[in-house]
N, C-alpha and C positions, 0 to 999 in steps of 0.2 A: 180745210178740215179736220180735226180735231186729233191729239194724236193718240188721244181710246180708240177713235177712228182706226186709226192706222192701223195701229197694235191687234187691235180687231179684226180688219183684214189679210192683214200680214199673218194670224193662227190660223186664219181659216185656209190660204195660200199653202203654207206650212205642213198643216196637216191633212188637208187630199192630195201637196205633192206626197206624202208618205203613203197614205191609201195608195194609193196606184202603182207608187214603185217598190212597198214592197206587197202589196195584194198580187197585182199582176207580173210582177218578179218574180212570185209564185208560180203563179201557173207556168210564167215559160222556163223557169231551172227547172220546175215537173217534166216539161214536155222536151228540153235538152238533156234529160237526166234518164230517159225513160223508167217515167212515172214513181220520182225516188220520191217523192212529200208525201204522194194521194192525193184526193181528197180529202182525208183528215188533215193533213199535214195543210194544205193550202186553204183551208175552212179557218183553221190555228190560226195560219199569217195573217188573215184579213183581221179578225178577232183580237187578238193581239194586240195588234198596231189601232185599232180604232179605240180599244180599251186605253191605250198611253195615250192617245193624243186628244183622248177625252183629259185623263186626269192631267196632262201639263197644258193645255189650255182651255178646260172646262171655263173656266175661273174669267176667262178673257173674252175668248166671243162663244161660249156657249160649244162649241166642238160641231157645230153641222153637219160642216165637212162631207157635203151631201144637197144637190140642188132642191129634188123634193121634200126632203125636209125644211128648208128655208123658205123653199117656195107655200108648206102648208101651215109655218106659224106664221107669215105675212094673212095669211088666209083667215087664222083662228087672231088676229092683229097684238100679238104676242112680239112681234119685231113688226119696224117703220117699213114701206116698199121702196122707201130709197136704200136700207140699210140692209133690203135681204138683195135688191141691185148689185148691187156693191159685193154681198156675201159672195151670190155664185160666178159672179166676176171673176170672184179672186179664187175661188172651188176649181171654173173649168180650167182660167190658168196653169194655177199648183198641175193639177191632174194631167194635161196638154204637155210642161213639160217634166212630167213622170214620164209620160212616155216617152218622148223626143228622147229622152238619156236613157233609157230603155232600149232603145232603139237603136243606138251607136252599140250599146256594149252589148245585145242579139240581134245584132246583123240580121240573121240568117231566122228570125223568128217573125214569122207569116204573115200571123194574127198578137201577137204582142198581147196576149192575155185577152185578147176581145171576146166578150160575149157573143157567142154563137149558138142560135138554139137548137137542140140534138135534132128533136120533130117537127111540129106544126106548130106555128107560129102561133095562131089561137091559145096552143098547150100552154109557152113561155109566159105569156100578156098573164093568163090567167094566178098563172104559177108566182110573179112578179106583183103581179095586185096585189094579192091574195097575201103575200110575205111579205112586203111593204108596209100593210096598213095593218099588220100584226108586229113590226118592227118599231113604228111610227107610236102607234098605240104603246108600246114597252117604256119608249123614250120618253113619252108626253107624262103617264106613269112616275116613273124613276124620278125626273128631275121638280114634279111636284111640291113631293113629298120631302120637308126637310133631312126625318129620317132613311134617307136612302141614296144621299149625295154623298156620303162615304162611298157607297160601294154602288154607282149609278154607273161606273164605267164599265165596270168587273160583268154588270147581270150586262148590259148592252154588246159588250163584247163579244157572251155569251151566245144569246139572240141571235148578233150576226153568225158565229162561228154552227151553229145548230140550222140555222135556215142558208147555209152555205152547203151544208153537208146534205140535206132534203132537195134542195133544190139547184144545186152546182150539174148534177148527168142530167140536167133535162134543159135550161135556161142560160148553165156557167152560171146563176146566184149572184145576179147583180144588185137590185134592189140602192140603185143609186146612177143617175145621169150622165156625175160625174166619171164615176169609173170606167162605165161604157162608154162615153163618147171620145174620151183622147183616143185608146188603144186604138178605137174603130178607125177614126181620122190618121191618125196617123200610120196607119197598115194600112190602110184603106178600103176596110171590112167594112162598108158602111148597110149591107143591106138590111139585116135586121136591125138596124138603129132606132128605126122609129121604137117598138118596143119594148127599148130600155130606158127612154125615155115619158113616153107618156103611158108607161103600167105601173111603173111606182110612182109616178110623182100623182094620178090620179086614185093610188091605194094610199098616201100617206092624207091628201086630201080629205078623203073621207076620212080615213081615225081623227082627223082635224075636228069634223061636225060630229060625226060619236061622240065623239070625248067632252066635246061641247054641250052635248043633248043630255049627259050622264052628268056631268059635272057644270050644272045651268043652275041648280038649290045652294051651291058656297059661293055665287058669285053676286 
């Protein structure tokens, strides 16, 4: 394994660890402080840490920090299947370790910030699917044009913040299988986990296919 490859996988590991630790950590803190952060605070915690990770690791790994994004990019042949496999492994390990640390810090938390539907599963599935679709389109749009490179992290972070504000009360606002998988596994709340694995992944894949159609003439 080449040194550059190790750097990429380490970047995905650290980036996803940071996302889960800070993002789901904000959910836990909000629960234990009687809503001191609120939905806005939680959404900002996710959006800001994602922006930061993009600016830190974007030129190293691309800062996927999301298995759905990695899978969609592999399907779109913007990364190799081998690299995608290692990316996803690094993301999952980083996320699980973050949830494990949060469990040690907040042993009284029953969910560890897991995403749990507030209503019907289909409702959460549709929200996670559609909003991941738009998130993936945003990622593809801002990273494909040089004039957006300097503000890509800001734009993506703002979109994440916005869609969490919308979806948070319904689905928990995941759009990321690693973000949902880790707290669900560590806390044992796995009942609706399939929603947060399949819906974002399908949404991201559809976005990639749509992007390819719109950009076919450029290629």
